[in-house]
N, CA, C and O atoms as a DFTB+ gen file, in Angstrom:
768 C
 N C O
     1  1      11.474      13.873     -22.531
     2  2      12.468      12.869     -22.855
     3  2      13.857      13.498     -23.003
     4  3      14.838      12.982     -22.468
     5  1      13.932      14.633     -23.743
     6  2      15.221      15.295     -23.938
     7  2      15.777      15.777     -22.594
     8  3      16.978      15.684     -22.341
     9  1      14.892      16.291     -21.741
    10  2      15.318      16.784     -20.448
    11  2      15.963      15.661     -19.627
    12  3      17.016      15.857     -19.020
    13  1      15.328      14.490     -19.611
    14  2      15.871      13.351     -18.868
    15  2      17.224      12.922     -19.433
    16  3      18.115      12.541     -18.673
    17  1      17.385      12.977     -20.737
    18  2      18.646      12.627     -21.375
    19  2      19.747      13.599     -20.953
    20  3      20.862      13.187     -20.633
    21  1      19.419      14.899     -20.957
    22  2      20.400      15.905     -20.564
    23  2      20.786      15.725     -19.102
    24  3      21.965      15.814     -18.757
    25  1      19.794      15.471     -18.231
    26  2      20.075      15.254     -16.806
    27  2      20.965      14.037     -16.617
    28  3      21.910      14.068     -15.828
    29  1      20.663      12.962     -17.343
    30  2      21.456      11.731     -17.217
    31  2      22.888      11.955     -17.682
    32  3      23.828      11.526     -17.013
    33  1      23.063      12.611     -18.804
    34  2      24.417      12.867     -19.309
    35  2      25.189      13.788     -18.369
    36  3      26.389      13.594     -18.177
    37  1      24.537      14.773     -17.787
    38  2      25.183      15.654     -16.820
    39  2      25.630      14.867     -15.588
    40  3      26.741      15.055     -15.092
    41  1      24.754      13.986     -15.101
    42  2      25.079      13.141     -13.959
    43  2      26.281      12.247     -14.265
    44  3      27.168      12.093     -13.425
    45  1      26.314      11.674     -15.430
    46  2      27.442      10.826     -15.845
    47  2      28.729      11.626     -15.839
    48  3      29.750      11.158     -15.336
    49  1      28.691      12.823     -16.393
    50  2      29.877      13.662     -16.441
    51  2      30.367      14.015     -15.045
    52  3      31.570      13.969     -14.789
    53  1      29.467      14.365     -14.140
    54  2      29.839      14.724     -12.770
    55  2      30.458      13.530     -12.050
    56  3      31.503      13.664     -11.412
    57  1      29.821      12.366     -12.148
    58  2      30.341      11.172     -11.469
    59  2      31.704      10.781     -12.052
    60  3      32.621      10.445     -11.302
    61  1      31.842      10.823     -13.380
    62  2      33.117      10.416     -13.980
    63  2      34.234      11.367     -13.599
    64  3      35.360      10.925     -13.372
    65  1      33.954      12.681     -13.521
    66  2      34.984      13.630     -13.103
    67  2      35.350      13.454     -11.632
    68  3      36.491      13.711     -11.248
    69  1      34.392      13.018     -10.796
    70  2      34.631      12.868      -9.373
    71  2      35.573      11.711      -9.062
    72  3      36.299      11.747      -8.068
    73  1      35.563      10.687      -9.908
    74  2      36.369       9.497      -9.657
    75  2      37.323       9.231     -10.804
    76  3      37.558       8.081     -11.176
    77  1      37.861      10.277     -11.352
    78  2      38.698      10.150     -12.544
    79  2      40.174      10.221     -12.204
    80  3      40.587      10.710     -11.153
    81  1      40.926       9.722     -13.122
    82  2      42.362       9.917     -13.122
    83  2      42.762      10.102     -14.568
    84  3      42.113       9.589     -15.480
    85  1      43.827      10.833     -14.764
    86  2      44.306      11.079     -16.108
    87  2      45.658      10.412     -16.245
    88  3      46.531      10.553     -15.388
    89  1      45.815       9.684     -17.335
    90  2      47.061       8.984     -17.600
    91  2      47.752       9.632     -18.792
    92  3      47.155       9.799     -19.855
    93  1      49.010       9.993     -18.603
    94  2      49.785      10.618     -19.658
    95  2      50.943       9.683     -20.012
    96  3      51.705       9.255     -19.145
    97  1      51.052       9.386     -21.272
    98  2      52.056       8.421     -21.737
    99  2      53.466       8.978     -21.577
   100  3      53.750      10.124     -21.928
   101  1      54.341       8.130     -21.034
   102  2      55.766       8.439     -20.951
   103  2      56.475       7.539     -21.955
   104  3      55.901       6.564     -22.441
   105  1      57.701       7.865     -22.256
   106  2      58.488       6.997     -23.131
   107  2      59.770       6.636     -22.404
   108  3      60.459       7.508     -21.873
   109  1      60.094       5.331     -22.380
   110  2      61.296       4.844     -21.748
   111  2      62.419       4.829     -22.784
   112  3      62.376       4.073     -23.755
   113  1      63.407       5.664     -22.565
   114  2      64.564       5.735     -23.451
   115  2      65.801       5.311     -22.675
   116  3      66.465       6.135     -22.046
   117  1      66.105       4.005     -22.727
   118  2      67.250       3.437     -22.018
   119  2      67.175       3.689     -20.507
   120  3      68.173       4.037     -19.877
   121  1      65.975       3.508     -19.936
   122  2      65.792       3.659     -18.500
   123  2      65.508       5.073     -18.055
   124  3      65.334       5.317     -16.861
   125  1      65.455       6.015     -18.984
   126  2      65.145       7.403     -18.667
   127  2      63.768       7.691     -19.237
   128  3      63.523       7.469     -20.423
   129  1      62.864       8.188     -18.390
   130  2      61.499       8.441     -18.836
   131  2      61.350       9.879     -19.315
   132  3      61.725      10.832     -18.631
   133  1      60.790      10.001     -20.512
   134  2      60.578      11.310     -21.115
   135  2      59.102      11.461     -21.508
   136  3      58.360      10.483     -21.597
   137  1      58.708      12.697     -21.737
   138  2      57.360      12.945     -22.256
   139  2      57.360      14.265     -23.017
   140  3      58.135      15.170     -22.711
   141  1      56.488      14.362     -24.003
   142  2      56.384      15.629     -24.730
   143  2      55.664      16.664     -23.890
   144  3      54.714      16.356     -23.170
   145  1      56.132      17.886     -23.995
   146  2      55.507      19.039     -23.329
   147  2      55.574      20.212     -24.300
   148  3      56.375      20.222     -25.235
   149  1      54.724      21.187     -24.061
   150  2      54.800      22.419     -24.822
   151  2      55.129      23.547     -23.863
   152  3      54.484      23.719     -22.829
   153  1      56.144      24.306     -24.228
   154  2      56.542      25.465     -23.445
   155  2      56.196      26.698     -24.269
   156  3      56.796      26.938     -25.316
   157  1      55.230      27.479     -23.796
   158  2      54.778      28.663     -24.506
   159  2      54.451      28.343     -25.973
   160  3      54.659      29.172     -26.858
   161  1      53.940      27.140     -26.214
   162  2      53.542      26.727     -27.557
   163  2      54.595      25.955     -28.326
   164  3      54.292      25.408     -29.386
   165  1      55.825      25.892     -27.830
   166  2      56.902      25.167     -28.501
   167  2      56.936      23.722     -28.003
   168  3      57.034      23.480     -26.800
   169  1      56.855      22.760     -28.929
   170  2      56.860      21.355     -28.572
   171  2      58.302      20.883     -28.309
   172  3      59.188      21.017     -29.153
   173  1      58.496      20.324     -27.098
   174  2      59.806      19.818     -26.682
   175  2      59.600      18.488     -25.958
   176  3      58.488      18.186     -25.526
   177  1      60.648      17.704     -25.823
   178  2      60.602      16.443     -25.079
   179  2      61.470      16.601     -23.839
   180  3      62.649      16.946     -23.928
   181  1      60.858      16.340     -22.663
   182  2      61.530      16.525     -21.381
   183  2      61.791      15.199     -20.700
   184  3      61.018      14.250     -20.839
   185  1      62.884      15.142     -19.965
   186  2      63.169      14.030     -19.062
   187  2      62.401      14.316     -17.767
   188  3      62.487      15.420     -17.229
   189  1      61.665      13.345     -17.271
   190  2      60.942      13.512     -16.009
   191  2      61.956      13.336     -14.888
   192  3      62.541      12.264     -14.733
   193  1      62.159      14.389     -14.110
   194  2      63.174      14.381     -13.068
   195  2      62.571      14.888     -11.758
   196  3      62.534      16.092     -11.504
   197  1      62.101      13.956     -10.935
   198  2      61.478      14.340      -9.656
   199  2      62.508      14.918      -8.683
   200  3      62.126      15.513      -7.675
   201  1      63.780      14.760      -8.957
   202  2      64.824      15.309      -8.099
   203  2      65.200      16.737      -8.434
   204  3      65.903      17.393      -7.665
   205  1      64.735      17.228      -9.585
   206  2      65.042      18.611      -9.975
   207  2      63.992      19.530      -9.355
   208  3      62.797      19.245      -9.418
   209  1      64.438      20.625      -8.762
   210  2      63.481      21.532      -8.104
   211  2      62.670      22.325      -9.120
   212  3      61.515      22.656      -8.853
   213  1      63.235      22.632     -10.258
   214  2      62.554      23.413     -11.281
   215  2      62.630      22.712     -12.618
   216  3      63.374      21.746     -12.790
   217  1      61.854      23.209     -13.559
   218  2      62.087      22.827     -14.947
   219  2      63.472      23.350     -15.284
   220  3      63.829      24.459     -14.886
   221  1      64.244      22.575     -16.002
   222  2      65.579      22.989     -16.386
   223  2      65.686      22.995     -17.905
   224  3      65.381      22.004     -18.567
   225  1      66.126      24.131     -18.444
   226  2      66.220      24.308     -19.896
   227  2      67.634      24.783     -20.215
   228  3      68.208      25.588     -19.482
   229  1      68.182      24.283     -21.302
   230  2      69.523      24.707     -21.694
   231  2      69.473      26.088     -22.343
   232  3      68.426      26.536     -22.810
   233  1      70.603      26.734     -22.360
   234  2      70.724      28.047     -22.985
   235  2      70.345      27.995     -24.461
   236  3      69.774      28.947     -24.991
   237  1      70.660      26.889     -25.121
   238  2      70.354      26.741     -26.544
   239  2      68.848      26.857     -26.811
   240  3      68.436      27.550     -27.742
   241  1      68.008      26.167     -25.982
   242  2      66.561      26.237     -26.159
   243  2      66.036      27.649     -25.902
   244  3      65.156      28.124     -26.620
   245  1      66.568      28.316     -24.891
   246  2      66.082      29.655     -24.570
   247  2      66.445      30.638     -25.671
   248  3      65.638      31.503     -26.012
   249  1      67.622      30.525     -26.222
   250  2      68.014      31.410     -27.341
   251  2      67.082      31.162     -28.525
   252  3      66.621      32.114     -29.156
   253  1      66.800      29.892     -28.835
   254  2      65.874      29.568     -29.915
   255  2      64.485      30.148     -29.629
   256  3      63.864      30.747     -30.507
   257  1      64.003      29.967     -28.392
   258  2      62.697      30.475     -28.016
   259  2      62.634      32.000     -28.131
   260  3      61.629      32.552     -28.579
   261  1      63.693      32.663     -27.731
   262  2      63.763      34.123     -27.798
   263  2      63.741      34.599     -29.250
   264  3      63.018      35.537     -29.587
   265  1      64.523      33.961     -30.098
   266  2      64.604      34.354     -31.522
   267  2      63.306      34.091     -32.256
   268  3      63.005      34.784     -33.228
   269  1      62.527      33.114     -31.824
   270  2      61.335      32.712     -32.549
   271  2      60.025      33.103     -31.866
   272  3      58.961      32.611     -32.242
   273  1      60.095      33.985     -30.867
   274  2      58.899      34.530     -30.261
   275  2      58.213      33.649     -29.224
   276  3      57.085      33.947     -28.833
   277  1      58.854      32.574     -28.765
   278  2      58.268      31.716     -27.737
   279  2      58.593      32.206     -26.333
   280  3      58.030      31.710     -25.357
   281  1      59.491      33.170     -26.225
   282  2      59.950      33.647     -24.938
   283  2      60.223      35.140     -25.058
   284  3      60.673      35.614     -26.102
   285  1      59.950      35.877     -23.990
   286  2      60.152      37.315     -23.957
   287  2      61.204      37.631     -22.908
   288  3      61.190      37.046     -21.825
   289  1      62.092      38.522     -23.202
   290  2      63.165      38.894     -22.270
   291  2      62.607      39.432     -20.954
   292  3      63.292      39.378     -19.932
   293  1      61.378      39.948     -20.961
   294  2      60.755      40.455     -19.737
   295  2      60.396      39.330     -18.770
   296  3      60.063      39.599     -17.615
   297  1      60.457      38.065     -19.221
   298  2      60.160      36.936     -18.348
   299  2      61.374      36.430     -17.560
   300  3      61.292      35.423     -16.857
   301  1      62.487      37.135     -17.685
   302  2      63.661      36.792     -16.877
   303  2      63.419      37.324     -15.467
   304  3      63.122      38.503     -15.275
   305  1      63.554      36.430     -14.484
   306  2      63.288      36.800     -13.085
   307  2      64.577      37.204     -12.376
   308  3      64.587      38.190     -11.638
   309  1      65.654      36.469     -12.584
   310  2      66.909      36.787     -11.919
   311  2      67.922      35.676     -12.089
   312  3      67.750      34.773     -12.907
   313  1      68.977      35.760     -11.304
   314  2      70.041      34.753     -11.396
   315  2      69.860      33.695     -10.316
   316  3      69.124      33.876      -9.347
   317  1      70.565      32.579     -10.524
   318  2      70.447      31.484      -9.561
   319  2      71.741      30.692      -9.514
   320  3      72.639      30.862     -10.340
   321  1      71.802      29.845      -8.544
   322  2      72.849      28.833      -8.443
   323  2      72.124      27.502      -8.441
   324  3      71.095      27.363      -7.780
   325  1      72.630      26.538      -9.155
   326  2      72.032      25.214      -9.161
   327  2      73.125      24.167      -9.047
   328  3      74.279      24.410      -9.397
   329  1      72.745      23.013      -8.557
   330  2      73.690      21.924      -8.381
   331  2      73.436      20.887      -9.471
   332  3      72.306      20.437      -9.658
   333  1      74.485      20.515     -10.180
   334  2      74.378      19.521     -11.246
   335  2      74.323      18.133     -10.623
   336  3      74.539      17.973      -9.422
   337  1      74.035      17.137     -11.444
   338  2      73.938      15.758     -10.960
   339  2      75.259      15.269     -10.377
   340  3      75.262      14.402      -9.503
   341  1      76.393      15.816     -10.851
   342  2      77.680      15.384     -10.306
   343  2      78.119      16.211      -9.100
   344  3      79.230      16.037      -8.600
   345  1      77.235      17.125      -8.623
   346  2      77.503      17.867      -7.404
   347  2      78.100      19.252      -7.586
   348  3      78.239      19.985      -6.607
   349  1      78.455      19.631      -8.800
   350  2      79.040      20.945      -9.021
   351  2      77.963      22.027      -8.901
   352  3      76.799      21.817      -9.244
   353  1      78.391      23.193      -8.402
   354  2      77.506      24.362      -8.303
   355  2      77.788      25.240      -9.514
   356  3      78.931      25.612      -9.780
   357  1      76.708      25.569     -10.254
   358  2      76.829      26.364     -11.470
   359  2      75.927      27.581     -11.377
   360  3      74.992      27.620     -10.578
   361  1      76.223      28.582     -12.213
   362  2      75.363      29.768     -12.319
   363  2      74.260      29.502     -13.322
   364  3      74.465      28.813     -14.322
   365  1      73.089      30.052     -13.048
   366  2      71.958      29.909     -13.956
   367  2      71.098      31.154     -13.922
   368  3      71.417      32.137     -13.252
   369  1      70.017      31.093     -14.649
   370  2      69.064      32.199     -14.702
   371  2      67.672      31.642     -14.468
   372  3      67.301      30.621     -15.047
   373  1      66.900      32.310     -13.621
   374  2      65.516      31.906     -13.370
   375  2      64.615      32.687     -14.318
   376  3      64.713      33.908     -14.432
   377  1      63.737      31.953     -14.995
   378  2      62.779      32.583     -15.908
   379  2      61.369      32.119     -15.573
   380  3      61.174      31.110     -14.894
   381  1      60.397      32.867     -16.058
   382  2      58.993      32.494     -15.920
   383  2      58.512      31.963     -17.270
   384  3      58.649      32.636     -18.292
   385  1      57.948      30.755     -17.268
   386  2      57.338      30.201     -18.467
   387  2      55.844      30.486     -18.349
   388  3      55.197      30.019     -17.411
   389  1      55.303      31.233     -19.272
   390  2      53.894      31.644     -19.195
   391  2      52.961      30.464     -19.249
   392  3      51.946      30.446     -18.552
   393  1      53.288      29.454     -20.079
   394  2      52.413      28.280     -20.153
   395  2      53.237      27.028     -20.416
   396  3      54.060      26.974     -21.330
   397  1      52.984      26.025     -19.582
   398  2      53.590      24.701     -19.756
   399  2      52.427      23.727     -19.929
   400  3      51.585      23.588     -19.041
   401  1      52.389      23.059     -21.072
   402  2      51.320      22.111     -21.380
   403  2      51.873      20.698     -21.237
   404  3      52.748      20.277     -21.994
   405  1      51.346      19.978     -20.255
   406  2      51.757      18.587     -20.006
   407  2      50.533      17.712     -20.204
   408  3      49.631      17.706     -19.367
   409  1      50.494      16.977     -21.301
   410  2      49.383      16.068     -21.562
   411  2      48.029      16.734     -21.578
   412  3      47.027      16.104     -21.240
   413  1      47.978      17.997     -21.965
   414  2      46.721      18.733     -22.007
   415  2      46.483      19.599     -20.785
   416  3      45.593      20.449     -20.804
   417  1      47.253      19.409     -19.725
   418  2      47.140      20.266     -18.558
   419  2      47.960      21.531     -18.840
   420  3      49.175      21.474     -19.030
   421  1      47.282      22.640     -18.861
   422  2      47.961      23.913     -19.141
   423  2      48.260      24.606     -17.820
   424  3      47.366      25.116     -17.144
   425  1      49.531      24.608     -17.474
   426  2      49.989      25.232     -16.232
   427  2      50.487      26.641     -16.547
   428  3      51.215      26.850     -17.517
   429  1      50.092      27.590     -15.727
   430  2      50.449      28.981     -15.957
   431  2      51.570      29.393     -15.027
   432  3      51.635      28.956     -13.878
   433  1      52.459      30.243     -15.540
   434  2      53.525      30.875     -14.743
   435  2      54.334      29.847     -13.946
   436  3      54.257      29.791     -12.719
   437  1      55.090      29.059     -14.654
   438  2      55.926      28.030     -14.053
   439  2      57.379      28.494     -14.085
   440  3      57.881      28.933     -15.119
   441  1      58.034      28.393     -12.953
   442  2      59.426      28.815     -12.850
   443  2      60.336      27.773     -13.489
   444  3      60.129      26.569     -13.344
   445  1      61.354      28.266     -14.204
   446  2      62.345      27.382     -14.841
   447  2      63.734      27.938     -14.602
   448  3      63.915      29.136     -14.382
   449  1      64.703      27.053     -14.648
   450  2      66.093      27.426     -14.487
   451  2      66.797      27.217     -15.831
   452  3      66.767      26.123     -16.395
   453  1      67.420      28.263     -16.326
   454  2      68.197      28.166     -17.556
   455  2      69.638      27.862     -17.166
   456  3      70.283      28.643     -16.466
   457  1      70.138      26.705     -17.632
   458  2      71.512      26.340     -17.313
   459  2      72.429      26.892     -18.387
   460  3      72.019      27.039     -19.538
   461  1      73.659      27.197     -18.026
   462  2      74.580      27.861     -18.946
   463  2      75.088      26.945     -20.052
   464  3      75.610      27.431     -21.056
   465  1      74.950      25.667     -19.896
   466  2      75.414      24.713     -20.908
   467  2      74.486      24.739     -22.122
   468  3      73.265      24.798     -21.974
   469  1      75.063      24.695     -23.308
   470  2      74.264      24.702     -24.539
   471  2      73.592      23.349     -24.792
   472  3      72.573      23.287     -25.481
   473  1      74.150      22.267     -24.243
   474  2      73.608      20.930     -24.551
   475  2      73.038      20.208     -23.330
   476  3      72.938      18.981     -23.319
   477  1      72.669      20.971     -22.306
   478  2      72.091      20.356     -21.103
   479  2      70.739      19.755     -21.457
   480  3      70.028      20.294     -22.305
   481  1      70.372      18.640     -20.815
   482  2      69.076      18.026     -21.111
   483  2      67.923      18.868     -20.569
   484  3      68.090      19.656     -19.638
   485  1      66.767      18.684     -21.167
   486  2      65.550      19.345     -20.697
   487  2      64.971      18.497     -19.569
   488  3      64.676      17.318     -19.766
   489  1      64.811      19.086     -18.399
   490  2      64.319      18.355     -17.244
   491  2      62.975      18.911     -16.795
   492  3      62.811      20.120     -16.628
   493  1      62.022      18.013     -16.605
   494  2      60.712      18.386     -16.087
   495  2      60.757      18.176     -14.579
   496  3      60.607      17.052     -14.099
   497  1      60.962      19.255     -13.838
   498  2      61.167      19.163     -12.395
   499  2      59.935      19.544     -11.591
   500  3      58.833      19.669     -12.126
   501  1      60.148      19.725     -10.290
   502  2      59.078      19.937      -9.325
   503  2      58.274      21.217      -9.544
   504  3      57.101      21.262      -9.175
   505  1      58.865      22.256     -10.131
   506  2      58.099      23.497     -10.327
   507  2      56.875      23.243     -11.214
   508  3      55.873      23.948     -11.096
   509  1      56.947      22.256     -12.091
   510  2      55.779      21.873     -12.915
   511  2      55.026      20.708     -12.298
   512  3      53.798      20.741     -12.215
   513  1      55.741      19.681     -11.864
   514  2      55.087      18.462     -11.359
   515  2      54.180      18.746     -10.172
   516  3      53.100      18.165     -10.066
   517  1      54.607      19.639      -9.271
   518  2      53.779      19.902      -8.087
   519  2      52.491      20.636      -8.449
   520  3      51.510      20.554      -7.710
   521  1      52.477      21.350      -9.570
   522  2      51.255      22.027     -10.007
   523  2      50.224      21.033     -10.566
   524  3      49.057      21.384     -10.744
   525  1      50.649      19.813     -10.836
   526  2      49.716      18.777     -11.303
   527  2      48.942      18.155     -10.153
   528  3      47.986      17.413     -10.378
   529  1      49.343      18.449      -8.930
   530  2      48.671      17.864      -7.766
   531  2      49.237      16.485      -7.460
   532  3      50.437      16.252      -7.606
   533  1      48.376      15.579      -7.040
   534  2      48.818      14.228      -6.699
   535  2      49.097      13.450      -7.971
   536  3      48.251      13.336      -8.858
   537  1      50.318      12.915      -8.031
   538  2      50.706      12.121      -9.193
   539  2      51.340      10.827      -8.741
   540  3      51.797      10.706      -7.604
   541  1      51.363       9.867      -9.638
   542  2      52.100       8.619      -9.408
   543  2      52.577       8.121     -10.757
   544  3      52.098       8.550     -11.806
   545  1      53.524       7.211     -10.705
   546  2      54.093       6.666     -11.927
   547  2      53.736       5.193     -12.044
   548  3      53.853       4.439     -11.078
   549  1      53.304       4.793     -13.217
   550  2      53.078       3.387     -13.536
   551  2      54.178       3.022     -14.540
   552  3      54.031       3.221     -15.746
   553  1      55.268       2.490     -14.016
   554  2      56.412       2.199     -14.863
   555  2      56.148       1.015     -15.787
   556  3      56.744       0.925     -16.860
   557  1      55.270       0.114     -15.386
   558  2      54.933      -1.024     -16.227
   559  2      54.203      -0.578     -17.500
   560  3      54.492      -1.049     -18.600
   561  1      53.249       0.344     -17.319
   562  2      52.494       0.849     -18.472
   563  2      53.121       2.112     -19.071
   564  3      52.646       2.636     -20.078
   565  1      54.189       2.588     -18.440
   566  2      54.899       3.790     -18.854
   567  2      53.955       4.984     -18.940
   568  3      53.792       5.607     -19.989
   569  1      53.328       5.285     -17.773
   570  2      52.381       6.379     -17.698
   571  2      52.585       7.188     -16.422
   572  3      52.897       6.645     -15.363
   573  1      52.402       8.486     -16.551
   574  2      52.301       9.382     -15.412
   575  2      50.816       9.511     -15.130
   576  3      50.041       9.828     -16.032
   577  1      50.405       9.269     -13.880
   578  2      48.995       9.274     -13.534
   579  2      48.724      10.453     -12.600
   580  3      49.352      10.597     -11.551
   581  1      47.779      11.285     -13.007
   582  2      47.353      12.405     -12.177
   583  2      46.088      11.951     -11.461
   584  3      45.076      11.663     -12.099
   585  1      46.147      11.888     -10.139
   586  2      45.023      11.377      -9.350
   587  2      44.333      12.454      -8.541
   588  3      43.397      12.158      -7.798
   589  1      44.767      13.679      -8.664
   590  2      44.193      14.795      -7.912
   591  2      42.930      15.257      -8.619
   592  3      42.996      15.906      -9.663
   593  1      41.766      14.917      -8.043
   594  2      40.500      15.259      -8.677
   595  2      40.305      16.757      -8.831
   596  3      39.667      17.194      -9.789
   597  1      40.833      17.549      -7.921
   598  2      40.716      19.006      -8.031
   599  2      41.478      19.507      -9.255
   600  3      40.992      20.378      -9.977
   601  1      42.660      18.963      -9.489
   602  2      43.437      19.344     -10.671
   603  2      42.700      18.951     -11.939
   604  3      42.659      19.722     -12.898
   605  1      42.121      17.766     -11.951
   606  2      41.399      17.292     -13.130
   607  2      40.175      18.172     -13.396
   608  3      39.935      18.574     -14.535
   609  1      39.407      18.470     -12.357
   610  2      38.215      19.302     -12.532
   611  2      38.553      20.714     -12.989
   612  3      37.791      21.320     -13.743
   613  1      39.687      21.243     -12.539
   614  2      40.028      22.618     -12.893
   615  2      40.671      22.726     -14.271
   616  3      40.917      23.838     -14.739
   617  1      40.946      21.617     -14.926
   618  2      41.557      21.620     -16.254
   619  2      40.568      21.050     -17.266
   620  3      40.695      19.897     -17.678
   621  1      39.605      21.838     -17.659
   622  2      38.624      21.405     -18.656
   623  2      39.217      21.384     -20.054
   624  3      38.542      20.964     -20.994
   625  1      40.459      21.824     -20.221
   626  2      41.063      21.877     -21.537
   627  2      41.836      20.616     -21.890
   628  3      42.613      20.627     -22.844
   629  1      41.647      19.533     -21.152
   630  2      42.363      18.293     -21.423
   631  2      41.807      17.694     -22.714
   632  3      40.594      17.524     -22.835
   633  1      42.661      17.374     -23.670
   634  2      42.170      16.818     -24.934
   635  2      41.618      15.413     -24.749
   636  3      41.945      14.730     -23.778
   637  1      40.788      14.992     -25.675
   638  2      40.185      13.657     -25.615
   639  2      41.205      12.545     -25.743
   640  3      40.894      11.401     -25.413
   641  1      42.413      12.833     -26.210
   642  2      43.416      11.790     -26.351
   643  2      43.977      11.328     -25.015
   644  3      44.576      10.256     -24.931
   645  1      43.789      12.126     -23.973
   646  2      44.218      11.722     -22.638
   647  2      43.127      10.825     -22.072
   648  3      41.954      11.198     -22.073
   649  1      43.503       9.654     -21.591
   650  2      42.532       8.676     -21.116
   651  2      42.096       8.992     -19.710
   652  3      42.929       9.176     -18.823
   653  1      40.776       9.059     -19.493
   654  2      40.231       9.223     -18.160
   655  2      39.674       7.887     -17.719
   656  3      38.893       7.267     -18.442
   657  1      40.067       7.439     -16.542
   658  2      39.632       6.146     -16.044
   659  2      38.941       6.310     -14.703
   660  3      39.254       7.219     -13.934
   661  1      38.001       5.420     -14.433
   662  2      37.334       5.420     -13.141
   663  2      38.190       4.679     -12.129
   664  3      38.817       3.667     -12.439
   665  1      38.199       5.214     -10.897
   666  2      38.974       4.597      -9.821
   667  2      38.149       4.584      -8.554
   668  3      37.028       5.091      -8.535
   669  1      38.690       4.011      -7.501
   670  2      38.133       4.002      -6.161
   671  2      37.145       2.843      -5.999
   672  3      35.972       2.967      -6.353
   673  1      37.625       1.716      -5.462
   674  2      36.813       0.516      -5.299
   675  2      35.558       0.747      -4.468
   676  3      34.541       0.099      -4.714
   677  1      35.598       1.669      -3.470
   678  2      34.449       1.911      -2.622
   679  2      33.260       2.427      -3.409
   680  3      32.118       2.254      -2.985
   681  1      33.506       3.049      -4.534
   682  2      32.436       3.666      -5.303
   683  2      32.103       2.890      -6.576
   684  3      31.553       3.457      -7.521
   685  1      32.426       1.619      -6.607
   686  2      32.187       0.806      -7.791
   687  2      30.695       0.761      -8.155
   688  3      30.349       0.733      -9.336
   689  1      29.810       0.754      -7.145
   690  2      28.376       0.748      -7.407
   691  2      27.959       2.010      -8.148
   692  3      27.191       1.951      -9.108
   693  1      28.477       3.164      -7.691
   694  2      28.158       4.416      -8.365
   695  2      28.703       4.427      -9.794
   696  3      28.042       4.905     -10.716
   697  1      29.890       3.907      -9.964
   698  2      30.507       3.870     -11.290
   699  2      29.683       2.978     -12.214
   700  3      29.401       3.355     -13.351
   701  1      29.296       1.793     -11.729
   702  2      28.477       0.901     -12.551
   703  2      27.136       1.554     -12.888
   704  3      26.651       1.429     -14.013
   705  1      26.530       2.255     -11.912
   706  2      25.268       2.955     -12.152
   707  2      25.449       3.999     -13.257
   708  3      24.610       4.110     -14.150
   709  1      26.555       4.772     -13.194
   710  2      26.763       5.806     -14.203
   711  2      26.996       5.186     -15.578
   712  3      26.590       5.754     -16.592
   713  1      27.651       4.014     -15.618
   714  2      27.841       3.331     -16.908
   715  2      26.504       2.849     -17.461
   716  3      26.253       2.941     -18.662
   717  1      25.647       2.335     -16.577
   718  2      24.311       1.914     -17.021
   719  2      23.518       3.093     -17.553
   720  3      22.857       2.977     -18.584
   721  1      23.575       4.239     -16.858
   722  2      22.895       5.436     -17.329
   723  2      23.420       5.878     -18.680
   724  3      22.659       6.284     -19.559
   725  1      24.718       5.792     -18.830
   726  2      25.320       6.182     -20.098
   727  2      24.801       5.303     -21.233
   728  3      24.460       5.805     -22.304
   729  1      24.741       3.998     -20.998
   730  2      24.235       3.080     -22.031
   731  2      22.778       3.385     -22.353
   732  3      22.391       3.402     -23.522
   733  1      21.970       3.627     -21.329
   734  2      20.564       3.952     -21.548
   735  2      20.426       5.265     -22.327
   736  3      19.574       5.389     -23.207
   737  1      21.277       6.239     -21.989
   738  2      21.231       7.516     -22.694
   739  2      21.589       7.342     -24.171
   740  3      20.970       7.950     -25.044
   741  1      22.570       6.528     -24.433
   742  2      22.967       6.261     -25.808
   743  2      21.836       5.611     -26.582
   744  3      21.618       5.913     -27.755
   745  1      21.113       4.711     -25.915
   746  2      20.012       3.993     -26.547
   747  2      18.717       4.811     -26.518
   748  3      17.718       4.409     -27.114
   749  1      18.732       5.963     -25.826
   750  2      17.536       6.804     -25.758
   751  2      16.496       6.319     -24.775
   752  3      15.344       6.749     -24.834
   753  1      16.883       5.418     -23.855
   754  2      15.951       4.808     -22.907
   755  2      16.225       5.330     -21.503
   756  3      16.874       4.647     -20.710
   757  1      15.743       6.529     -21.180
   758  2      15.920       7.090     -19.846
   759  2      14.558       7.107     -19.170
   760  3      13.788       8.055     -19.324
   761  1      14.267       6.044     -18.418
   762  2      12.967       5.938     -17.735
   763  2      13.109       6.018     -16.237
   764  3      12.117       6.246     -15.544
   765  1      14.314       5.839     -15.704
   766  2      14.472       5.875     -14.252
   767  2      15.523       6.871     -13.855
   768  3      15.796       7.040     -12.667
């Protein structure tokens, strides 16, 4: 009986991971979408900017991170030029962020651009977003949705607070079957 229960629960886990998506809550602040992220363990709120090539951090945050042990001077990669939203070309510094945590997804070695301005906004750009795999935005529900099953499977460290949902209409029968198995497993009735 225990063996059948373990097999059923394993099957449920495999099927749910195969057709899963992860939804991460965004916050709409006057038409600008933000989300909390952790950079090397430091909790910060970033503007989601699909037009930015890299994560962008102001000099003020990097100085704070350096003083408080969240950043190491050895993670400086080099200098850069970046274009601001108004079209100006500015000098910057490219750094390596050892860990970027977005909704429980822990991304390793993400490139970021440090802008010279002390009050520049924190931008979550393509250097992090592309590491999440296939993503989409649900602006009505204010959620970033990760639909790349490979990314989901490779990130077993996603906390339970991130909602996993079943998708893919073609596999609705399999999903319903796995839900039935789950109910039977909960009730201790695994006969088939």
